[in-house]
C-alpha angles and dihedrals in degrees: 000000000000089000093052092049093045090049092050091050092047091049093050092047088049094053093048090048092049091050092049098042098031094133092051088050091053091050091050090047091048090053096043099049095063091047092049091049093047093051092043090050091051092049092050091049091051096048091044092052091045091054091046090052090052093052091049088052091049090050093049092050112118113247118217090249090056091051092056095258091135090064090052090047092055090048090053093045090056091047091047091052091049091052091047089054091049092049091050089050092051091048090052093058 
């Protein structure tokens, strides 16, 4: 209940203060809006550049094929086939 009464009193004082110092409020608003736009624009530029940098790093990542993994895969496939044939030969005995 105290919070409700305190909030109502603060709102009434705020409306009265805004009515009395409306010109000062508009000057403050006129000075604050460009600063907020500048800071918001800088933040957007920073986040956009950071995201772009992340995509560049992902594109530059070495894929297994580029690292020669496909050569190793062929070698292992041949070895696997040879072992399968050997197992079949042992099962036939």
